[in-house]
C-alpha positions in Angstrom: 1.2 7.9 6.0 2.6 10.8 8.1 2.9 14.3 6.7 6.2 15.4 5.6 6.2 17.7 8.5 6.6 14.9 11.0 9.5 13.1 9.2 12.9 13.5 10.5 15.0 11.4 7.9 17.1 13.3 5.3 17.1 11.4 2.1 19.0 12.0 -1.6 16.4 12.4 -4.2 17.2 11.0 -7.6 15.5 11.3 -11.0 15.1 7.2 -11.7 14.2 4.3 -9.5 16.7 1.8 -11.2 20.1 2.6 -10.5 23.2 2.0 -13.0 25.3 -0.7 -11.0 24.0 -4.3 -10.0 24.4 -5.3 -6.5 25.6 -9.0 -5.4 22.9 -11.3 -6.2 20.4 -12.3 -3.3 20.0 -16.2 -2.9 16.9 -16.2 -5.0 18.6 -14.5 -7.9 21.8 -16.9 -7.4 19.3 -19.9 -7.9 18.6 -18.9 -11.5 19.5 -21.5 -14.1 22.5 -21.1 -16.0 22.1 -18.2 -18.8 18.6 -17.1 -17.6 20.2 -14.1 -15.5 22.0 -11.1 -16.3 23.1 -9.9 -12.9 24.5 -6.6 -14.6 20.7 -5.7 -15.2 20.1 -2.8 -12.5 17.7 -3.2 -9.9 15.9 -0.6 -8.3 16.5 1.1 -4.8 13.8 -0.9 -3.3 15.0 -4.2 -4.4 18.4 -3.4 -3.5 17.7 -3.3 0.2 16.4 -7.1 -0.4 20.1 -8.8 0.6 20.3 -7.4 4.0 19.8 -9.0 7.1 16.3 -7.9 8.1 14.8 -8.5 5.0 16.2 -12.2 4.7 15.4 -13.1 8.6 11.6 -12.1 7.9 11.7 -14.2 4.5 13.3 -17.1 6.4 11.0 -17.1 9.6 8.0 -16.9 7.4 8.8 -19.4 5.0 8.6 -17.1 2.1 12.2 -17.5 1.2 11.7 -19.7 -1.5 9.2 -17.6 -3.3 11.8 -15.7 -5.7 13.6 -18.8 -6.5 10.7 -20.8 -7.2 9.2 -18.1 -9.5 12.8 -17.5 -11.1 12.4 -21.4 -12.2 9.2 -21.2 -13.6 9.8 -18.1 -15.5 13.1 -19.4 -17.2 11.2 -22.4 -18.4 9.0 -19.9 -20.2 9.5 -20.2 -23.9 7.7 -17.3 -25.3 6.1 -14.1 -24.1 2.6 -15.5 -23.6 3.7 -18.2 -21.5 5.9 -15.3 -19.4 2.4 -13.6 -19.2 1.1 -16.8 -17.8 3.7 -17.4 -15.5 4.1 -14.0 -13.8 0.1 -13.6 -13.5 0.0 -17.3 -11.8 2.9 -16.4 -9.4 1.9 -13.3 -8.5 -1.8 -14.2 -7.7 -0.3 -17.5 -5.7 1.9 -14.8 -3.8 -1.2 -12.7 -2.7 -3.1 -15.7 -1.6 -0.5 -17.1 0.3 0.0 -13.8 2.0 -3.7 -13.4 2.8 -4.1 -17.2 3.9 -1.2 -16.9 6.3 -2.2 -13.8 8.0 -6.0 -15.5 8.5 -4.3 -18.3 10.0 -5.1 -20.9 7.1 -2.1 -23.3 6.0 1.5 -23.9 7.5 2.9 -20.6 9.0 6.0 -21.8 7.4 8.2 -20.5 10.5 8.1 -18.6 13.6 7.6 -15.1 12.8 3.9 -14.0 13.5 1.1 -14.8 11.3 -0.3 -11.3 11.1 2.8 -10.0 9.7 2.5 -7.9 6.3 6.4 -7.7 5.6 6.9 -11.4 4.1 4.7 -10.3 1.4 6.6 -7.0 0.5 10.1 -8.6 0.4 9.3 -11.7 -1.4 7.4 -9.6 -4.1 10.5 -7.5 -4.2 12.7 -10.8 -4.6 10.0 -11.6 -7.6 10.4 -7.9 -9.3 14.3 -8.4 -9.1 14.4 -12.0 -10.8 11.9 -10.3 -13.4 14.2 -7.2 -13.9 17.4 -9.5 -14.3 15.7 -12.3 -16.3 17.3 -13.0 -19.6 14.9 -15.2 -21.6 15.6 -17.4 -24.4 13.4 -15.1 -27.0 13.3 -11.8 -28.1 11.4 -9.6 -25.3 11.1 -6.0 -25.8 11.1 -3.1 -23.1 7.5 -2.6 -23.3 7.0 -6.5 -22.9 9.1 -6.4 -19.8 7.5 -3.6 -18.4 4.1 -5.1 -19.0 5.2 -8.2 -17.3 6.1 -6.0 -14.2 3.0 -4.2 -14.0 1.1 -7.6 -14.4 3.4 -9.1 -11.6 2.6 -5.9 -9.5 -1.2 -6.0 -10.1 -1.5 -9.9 -9.5 0.6 -9.9 -6.3 -1.2 -6.5 -4.7 -4.7 -8.2 -4.9 -5.9 -6.1 -7.9 -7.0 -8.9 -10.0 -8.4 -10.9 -7.1 -11.2 -8.3 -5.9 -14.2 -10.5 -6.5 -17.6 -9.6 -4.9 -19.7 -12.8 -5.1 -23.1 -12.2 -6.5 -26.1 -13.4 -4.9 -24.5 -14.2 -1.3 -27.4 -13.5 0.9 -29.9 -11.1 1.1 -29.0 -7.6 2.2 -25.1 -8.4 1.5 -23.0 -4.6 1.4 -19.9 -4.8 -0.1 -16.7 -2.9 1.1 -13.2 -1.9 -0.8 -10.5 -1.3 1.7 -6.9 -0.7 0.2 -3.2 -0.5 2.4 0.2 0.6 1.7 3.6 -1.3 1.5 6.0 -0.6 4.3 7.9 2.7 3.7 10.5 4.8 5.1 12.8 2.0 5.3 16.2 3.8 5.0 14.9 5.4 8.7 14.2 1.4 9.9 14.3 -1.5 7.5 12.4 -3.7 10.3 9.3 -1.5 9.6 5.7 -2.8 9.1 2.5 -1.1 8.0 -0.4 -1.7 9.9 -2.7 -0.9 6.9 -1.1 -3.4 4.8 -1.7 -6.1 7.9 -5.3 -4.8 8.0 -5.8 -5.4 4.1 -4.5 -9.0 4.3 -6.5 -9.7 7.6 -9.6 -8.4 6.4 -9.6 -9.5 2.5 -12.3 -11.9 1.5 -14.2 -12.0 5.2 -17.5 -10.6 6.5 -18.0 -8.2 9.2 -21.6 -8.4 11.0 -23.2 -5.0 11.6 -26.4 -3.7 12.9 -27.8 -3.2 9.4 -26.4 -6.6 8.0 -23.4 -8.4 6.7 -20.7 -6.5 4.9 -18.1 -8.5 2.5 -14.6 -6.8 2.3 -12.6 -7.3 -0.5 -9.2 -5.6 0.1 -6.1 -4.4 -2.3 -2.4 -3.0 -1.5 -0.5 -0.1 -3.0 3.3 0.5 -3.3 4.8 3.6 -1.7 5.9 4.8 -5.3 5.1 8.2 -6.8 5.8 6.6 -10.4 2.8 4.0 -10.0 0.3 6.4 -8.9 1.2 9.0 -12.1 0.5 6.1 -14.2 -2.9 5.3 -13.0 -2.7 2.3 -10.7 -5.1 3.5 -8.6 -7.8 4.6 -10.7 -7.5 1.1 -12.8 -7.7 -0.9 -9.7 -10.7 0.7 -8.2 -12.5 1.8 -11.3 -14.5 -1.2 -11.8 -15.0 -1.8 -8.3 -16.4 1.5 -6.9 -19.9 1.1 -8.6 -20.3 -2.3 -7.4 -19.5 -1.0 -3.6 -21.5 0.7 -0.6 -18.6 2.0 1.0 -14.9 2.4 0.3 -12.0 3.2 2.7 -8.3 4.0 2.0 -6.1 3.3 5.0 -2.5 3.9 5.6 -0.1 4.6 8.7 0.0 8.2 10.0 0.5 9.5 13.5 1.8 8.3 16.4 -0.8 7.3 19.1 -3.8 8.0 17.1 -6.2 7.3 14.5 -7.3 10.1 11.9 -10.5 10.2 9.6 -9.6 12.9 7.3 -11.8 15.0 6.0 -10.2 16.9 3.3 -7.4 16.0 0.5 -5.5 17.9 -1.5 -4.4 18.0 -5.0 -0.6 18.4 -4.4 2.3 16.4 -3.9 5.0 17.4 -1.3 8.9 16.8 -1.3 9.1 13.6 0.6 10.8 10.9 -1.2 9.0 7.5 -1.8 10.4 3.7 -1.4 12.8 4.4 -4.5 14.2 7.7 -3.0 12.4 9.6 -5.5 10.6 12.9 -4.7 7.8 14.2 -7.6 6.5 17.6 -6.4 3.7 19.3 -8.0 0.2 19.0 -8.7 -1.5 15.6 -8.5 -1.3 14.4 -12.0 -4.6 12.9 -13.0 -6.7 12.9 -16.3 -8.5 15.7 -17.4 -6.8 18.2 -15.4 -8.9 21.2 -16.6 -11.7 20.1 -14.3 -9.4 19.2 -11.5 -10.7 20.6 -8.3 -8.0 21.5 -5.5 -9.8 19.8 -2.7 -11.9 16.4 -2.3 -13.8 15.4 0.8 -14.6 12.4 2.8 -18.0 10.9 2.5 -17.2 8.6 5.5 -19.5 9.2 8.4 -16.9 11.0 10.3 -18.4 12.1 13.4 -19.7 8.9 13.9 -16.4 7.2 13.7 -14.8 9.6 15.7 -16.9 9.4 18.7 -17.6 5.5 18.6 -15.7 3.3 21.1 -13.9 1.4 18.7 -10.7 0.5 20.5 -7.7 1.7 22.8 -6.2 4.6 20.4 -8.1 7.7 20.1 -9.9 8.7 16.8 -10.0 11.9 15.4 -11.9 13.9 13.1 -9.2 15.8 11.2 -10.2 19.0 9.6 -6.9 20.7 9.2 -5.4 21.5 5.9 -2.6 23.6 4.5 -3.4 26.0 1.5 -2.5 29.2 -0.2 -5.5 31.5 0.2 -7.1 33.0 -2.6 -5.1 36.1 -3.7 -2.3 35.2 -1.6 1.1 33.5 -2.5 2.2 31.7 0.9 0.9 28.9 2.5 -0.9 28.7 5.6 -2.3 26.1 7.9 -6.4 26.2 8.4 -7.4 24.4 11.2 -11.1 23.9 9.9 -10.5 23.1 6.3 -9.9 24.8 3.2 -11.3 28.2 2.4 -13.0 29.3 -1.0 -10.8 29.5 -4.1 -7.4 28.3 -2.0 -4.8 26.1 -3.6 -4.0 23.0 -2.1 -0.6 22.4 -0.5 -1.7 19.7 2.4 -4.8 17.6 2.8 -5.5 16.2 6.1 -3.6 13.6 5.6 -0.5 15.4 4.3 1.2 15.8 1.1 2.4 12.4 0.5 1.0 9.1 -1.1 -1.7 8.5 1.8 -3.3 11.9 0.9 -2.8 11.2 -2.8 -4.7 7.8 -2.7 -7.4 9.7 -1.0 -7.7 12.5 -3.4 -7.9 10.0 -6.2 -10.2 7.5 -5.2 -12.7 10.4 -3.7 -12.2 12.3 -7.2 -12.9 9.1 -8.9 -16.2 8.6 -6.8 -17.3 12.3 -7.7 -16.3 11.6 -11.5 -18.3 8.5 -11.7 -21.6 10.1 -9.9 -21.3 7.8 -7.0 -23.6 8.7 -3.6 -21.5 6.2 -1.4 -19.5 6.7 1.9 -15.7 6.9 1.2 -12.3 8.4 2.4 -9.3 7.9 4.2 -8.2 6.6 7.6 -4.7 7.1 9.1 -3.9 4.4 11.9 -1.7 5.1 14.6 2.1 4.2 13.8 3.1 0.9 14.5 5.8 0.8 17.1 8.2 -1.3 18.5 9.0 -1.8 22.3 11.1 0.8 24.1 14.0 -1.5 24.5 13.9 -2.4 20.9 13.7 0.9 19.3 16.9 1.0 17.8 17.1 -0.4 14.2 20.8 -0.9 14.2 20.5 -3.2 16.9 16.8 -4.2 17.2 15.3 -7.4 16.4 12.6 -7.5 13.7 9.8 -8.2 16.5 9.0 -7.8 19.8 6.1 -8.2 22.5 4.9 -4.7 22.1 5.1 -4.5 18.4 3.2 -7.6 18.1 0.6 -6.0 20.6 0.4 -3.0 19.0 -0.2 -4.5 15.7 -2.9 -6.6 16.8 -4.7 -3.6 18.7 -4.6 -1.3 15.5 -5.7 -4.1 13.3 -8.8 -5.2 15.4 -9.6 -1.2 16.0 -9.5 -1.0 12.0 -12.0 -3.6 11.7 -14.2 -1.7 14.3 -14.0 1.5 12.7 -15.2 -0.3 9.3 -18.0 -1.8 11.4 -19.2 1.5 12.6 -18.5 3.2 9.1 -21.0 0.6 7.7 -23.9 0.8 10.2 -24.2 4.5 9.6 
């Protein structure tokens, strides 16, 4: 995700992701059985975008337009909290598996939208979370229980529950954990895709061949929401698996025209709003803040990755940060990394959620005492063709968009191969 400095859109910041008025029901919500839905229950800012033309086209052209209504019918048939837990876990996992299979060319395409597209998963999940938010069960359901169901749905539909490195699958098999992100800046262009998410779907469960042997990749996706990170989603998803892996990489969309291997990550959140138009400026909130460092570093082989011929886009070893030097009061840019005793204001990846996932993952690596390569890679921005650049009049895909995504995903695979070989 790009630094706040690169952003041009102005967004109103609000204090909560849930609004006080309900939007007209989407087709999925309208399909709920009578008495099962409470349309007055407020939806989040993200969920309110779902009825717009572009999301509905993406769902229809991928065959994912029935996901939310099918999930709703199963949810409304649940007669207890335990049954609702089973429904949420099963349907969330099914959505993740279906999205991975579609991107990897298995099963029906469901429509004419490119199989490589990450957006059907994003919008179908929002249909499910909206249905769960407005679900009116036939039994008592506490606020805490509904929140737990939403958390379970997020986890299962993002692959967090599906990370499964097989035991004994070949001598010398290495293990790699890779993460990506949802689309973001949707108020700027609701058509947007995230090549890190597309890469994660394309790579999940695959094996890449390297000079040092095969590498099994497992992936997961994360939301572009401050609250989920504050609640510890990154640590819950990664902590059980980091001790098992030989390498990890967090990936997000970054700057136009280039890849960046981010050398340093900072313990600071900036002002840019998330997908619910919420801002959360301040020190990155982690457990045990008394020993929280201002900076963490990549242990990826950044020089090898930056110098290898991995594809069309240049790859930069990015060492720049923004800091408040020791004894000073104003932030300054340091091109060669942080100075001793400084206070973080931007890592190499900026001060948004890409910097934060890199900070959290590498801090977790260090707190677990792991000596493994790991860090953050920014992909180029996935751009539409010049004749299709206007989001107000443009189509949801075009030949240049497809070419750019194909190139970026292929180069991500090559970058990871280089990382695994050194």
